N, C-alpha and C positions, 0 to 999 in steps of 0.2 A: 462357422462350423456346421457341418451337414449332419442332420438327423438321420438316423438308420430309419429305415422302412419299416413300419410293422411287421411286414408279413418276413421280413427276413429272419423275425427271432422264432425259436421253438422251445418249450418247456420240454427239455428231456427231464425224465426220472433219474435219481442217482440210482436206481436198483438195475440199470445197464450197467454200472461200473462193476456190480456185485456178482454179475453173470461170470465172470473167468477173468483174472489179470493176463492171461496169457493169449488173448486175442489179437491178431495180427491186426496192422495199421488199416489194411482191406476190410476184414471183418468189424472194425470199429467204424470203420466209415458206413459199413452198411448199416449197422446198427443206427447211426445219426440220419440217414436217409431216412430210414423207417421212422424215428424221431418226428421227423419233418412231414411224413405223412399224417403221423397221428396229430398233426396240430388241429385238423378237422374235429376229432373229438376233444381236445383239449377246449376249442373255442365253444363246444357244445355245452362245457361242463363247469368250465371256468372263465376266469377274466384275467385282465393284465395284473389285477391288484391282489394277486393270489396269496404274494408273499408278505402280503401286509395284515393278514389274519391269523391269529392260533392256532384254527381249527385243522385238522388235517384233511386234506383235499378227499372227495370221493373218489370211486371206482372210475378207472377211465373208461373202462366196456360197460356197457349196460351188460344184466345178466342174460338176456336176449341172445346177446352177440355171442357171448361167452358158452351158451347152449347150444346153437345154432350155426356159429361160425362167423368170422369177421370177415366182411368183402374182400377181396383181392386189390392190391393197389400195384400202381407203375413205379418203378426205379428207371429214371432215363440214365443210357449207358453212359453218355458223355458227360453226365455231374460225376461219374466214376472212373473218368478218364478210359473207358472200354471202347475200342474200336467196335461197333458194330456189326462191320462187313467181314469181321475175322472172326467166324463161328468156332475155331477151336479155344481162340482167347473167352468168347464167351462163355464157353462151357466149364472152361476152368476157372473162371471168377464165379460161376454158379457153384460150382462145387466145395470152391472157399467159403462162400455166403452160407452154406447147410450147416450150421455151428450146432454144436450140442450144449445144453444148459443141465450145471448140476442142482437139484433142488429136492426139496421134503417131496412126498408122497401124501396126500391127502385123501379122508375117506367121502363118502357120498355126505355125510354130515359136515364135511370141511375141517376135520379133527386130523390131525398128522396120523400116518400110520406106523410111523417108528422105521422105514424104509427111505432110503436114498434111490433116486431114480434119474437116469438119464433121459432128456427129451430135446427133440431139435425144436428150435426156434421158429423154424420154417417150415411148414408140410408140403410145399408145392410151386414151382416155379414154371413159369409158361413164358416160351421164346416166341411171340408173335412172328408171322411169315407177310411179307407184303405181296403174297401172290406171283410177284416176279421171280425168275430163274436166272443165275449168273452160267455162262455156257461158254465154255473154250473150245476151240475148234483146231482142228489139224489143218496142215496144207492142203489136204483133199475135202475138208470143209465138215469131215466127221466129228460129232460132238465126244470129246474125250474126257470133259470135265462138266458136270453140269450140279449145280447147289443152289437151294432155294434162299432167296433173299431174306434176311428177316428186318423187321423194324428195328427202331432206335431204342427199345425198352424192352423191359422185363416185367412180367405181372408174378408179384410177390404175393403168399398167403401166409398169415401167421397162425402157429398152431393155437389153437384156442385152449389147449388144455396146461399152455404156460405163459398165456398172452399176459396175466393178470400178475403173475409172480416176475416175467421179463420187464414188465413196463407199469410200476407201482407206483404210483404217483405221490402217495402217503408216505414213503421212504425219503422224500423231498426232491426237489428239482433244481434246475438250473435254467434260467433266461437264457439260450444258450442261440449263437447263430450258427447258422449250418452250414455258413463258410469253412469252417474248422475241418469239416470233415473232408473239404476238397483238398484243402491247401495245408494243411499238417503234413510236415515230412518225417517224424520222429514217430516210432510206434508208442513211444511211453507220451508223447506231447497230449492226447485227448484225454488220457487218464490223469496225468497229475493236474490238468486244466479243471477235472471235473473234482476232484479231492479237495483243490484250493476254494472252487466254490462251492463245498458242500461244507469244510470247516468255516468260510466265511461267515456263512448262516444269515437268517434273515437281517440281522443287524448289519451286516455287510462289512465285518472286522477287516481291517486292512493288515493286519500282524495275523500270521498263522503259525504255528509250531509245531514240527515233527521230528521226530528221531529218523536216522538213517535206515533202522530196520523196519520201521512202520512204513518208509516210502519203498522199499524195496519190497515189501510183502504186496502194497495193492498194485504194483506195478508188475508183479509176478517174478521178480528175482528171488526166488527162493532156493535153498540149498537141496541138491540133488546128488544122488550117486550114479555116478559115471558106469554103464554096462558094461565097457571096454576094462576099464581097470579095477570096477570094484571101490575105488575111491570116492570118498564125498566132497564136493565142488562147491564152492561158494561164491558164487558171482560177484565182482567187482571186490573184491576182499579187501583190497587197499581203496580207501576213501579218496586218496587222489585222483585215480582211475574212476571212481564213482561219479565223483564233481566233473573229471571232464566229460568223460563219455555219455552219462545220462544228463546230469542236472544242468552243466553249460549248455547241452546238444539241446535239451529242451528250450530253456530259455532263450536261446539265438533262434531256434524255430518260432518261439512266441511272437518274439521281438520283431522278426522279418514279417509274419503276418501283421502286426500292429502297423508297421511302415506303409503294409497294403492295405489296409481297413478289412482285414479278415478275422478280427477278435475282439471281444471286448474288453478281456484283461491281459495284461503281463503280468512278470513280476520280477524281483530283486531279491537275494538269500544271503544269509550270512551265518557261515558256522559258528556255533557257540560252545566253547571249551569251560568247563568250570574247574575251579580248583586249581589252576596253575597249569594244566595239561596244556598240549598243543600239540599231539601226536596222537594216532589213530581216528577212530571216529569221532565226531565232537557230541557233546551231549544231548546236542539238539540242534536242528536247522531251523533258523525264523525266515520267515517268508514274507515279503511286503510286497501287496497285492495291489498294483496300480492300474485305474480304467485308462482305456485307448481313448481316440476320439469316436469310435465306433460306440464304446461304452457309454461315454459322456451323452452321445447322440440319445441313446436307448433312455438313460435316465430321464431326459427331457419329456420323452412320450409316457414313460411310465409315470411319474410323480407330477403329471399336470392336475390332480385334482388334493395334492398336499398344500399346506399351507406356503404363501410366497417366500415366507422369510426360512422356513425349513428347508425349502428347496434351493435358497440362497446360499445357505451354509454348506449345502451337500455340494453345490456346484463350485464352492470357494475350496473345499476339503477335496476335490477329485482334482481340481486347477493345480493344486498344492503337489497332489502325486505326482502329477503329469509332469511338473517341473523336475521332479526328483528322477524321473525316468530319463529327462530329457540330459540332466546332469550326468547319469552313468552312462547314458549313450556317448555322451562328450569325450568323459573320461577313458573309454575303450578307443574311442576315434582318436584321442591325443596320444595314448600308448601306442597303437600302430603307426601312427606318423613318427614316433619317434623310434621306433624299433626299425625304421627305413632312413633315418637321416643318417648322411653319410659327411655331412661339413659340420665343422664344430657351431658355426653362429648359428645355422638351421636348427640345430639340438637346442641351443640356447633359446632361441625366439620362441620353438614350438614348447620350451618347457615352461616357459613363462606365459604362454598364453593360457586364459582363461574363461571361463564363461562368466558371461555378465546377467543376459535375460532370454527368455524366451516369449515370442510372439504366435500366440495358437491359431490365430485367424489368417496371417499371411505364411504360416511356418517358417518364419523367420529365427535363426539362432544369433545372438549378437555376441561376440567375442572381444577379450579387452586384451588389449597390447601393453606391455609393461613400458615402454619407450616411444617416444615419438618416429625416432629412427628406425624401430623396426618395421614401421609398415611398408616401406620402402623396398626393405629385403624381403618380406613376407608376401608383395606382388610379383618380384622375380618371377619369370616361367618356370625357372627349375624348381622353385619351393610351391609356388601357388598352382601350378600347373601339374608338376609331377610329384608331388609331394600331397598337398592340403585337399585338392579336388578329389582323387582318387579314394582318399581315405572317408572323406565326406558323404561320396556316394555309396560307398560300401556300408558305411554305419546308419547313414540315414535317408538314403533313396534320392530318388531325382525331386520329388515334390519339396523338398526343404531350401532354402537359401540360406546364405550366411553373409553376416557384415562384421567389419571391425571396430570397435571402439578406440580412438587414437588419444593418447592423452596430449596436453599442450607441448609444445618444443621447452626444451629446458632452456633457460635463460642465462 
């Protein structure tokens, strides 16, 4: 197992998710890139074992910086999938980055005034020029278009008036790989990721319970009044719709990032109904959080000073969770195969095909066949090539191989 490089990990404050649930995915990416920049401050004031102490973290910024301003920093446009050559796209991105946050106002003594104010997180964006120009000429050689070329980054200044509020480490934090900012494709993915990290806490609980309404609230799916009709609208009123469009979509997003080594955790979940109910919103949803290969690699970095026995127990627990994740992926993969079966014999063989083992080092999935004769059937091109292989690549990616455990022939 390849360990994650330490510099790939950033401590992202949970105060980020309290800024407002309606941030776009791009705005969330911006905040995560800012958190990546703030690593230099984290390294100055904290260490990797911060989560092992009960004390609240100190302020992230010194009083001097808050009074005189925080030095500007760079965001590489390529990290945000922005073409630096297209100035219109850069300008549009900057306009979206300039988000406002709602917070309390404090007087000069640090006491709340009772007023709610809205302040920008960033006060200035600079788009540095290279000194070169792009010129387009007509057939006579006359310049018809001339524009300055810009560097592949922008410089951003944090508003010192809200910096401590927006990036407050004392509210908690997540050891977070910055890759999620680039590869998450759903708006709700980073927010649910952070909520699970927050609820796991320092003890790293693997099971987390939330009601559907709690999930909707922090994801920003609140009831609102339609200006056109005057009627109140409840987003995802039917749980089946919320499950498919939000929970399953975020899970698929994190699972794909886990296969690509871009996130430290993923999850499975189970709607729980009490008192015999089976319709409507469940009483709560129980999430089971699982460490990925990236997460397991990071745990080896951060727990190097813990006793060997404690580390061994932790790795055994993480490995067990990893097996459960692989089992769940396999069940989804098999269901996908069954949905594409057109022959009765193929349906029978795939139905009886079961999980036997998983080897982490070689990324090998061992599958058990029910009968000796099933091997010759499953290796036929129309089954192995047209049915099994596409589903395995879809659910496990290109880095995973699979083998079959074949029982002895019947006597």
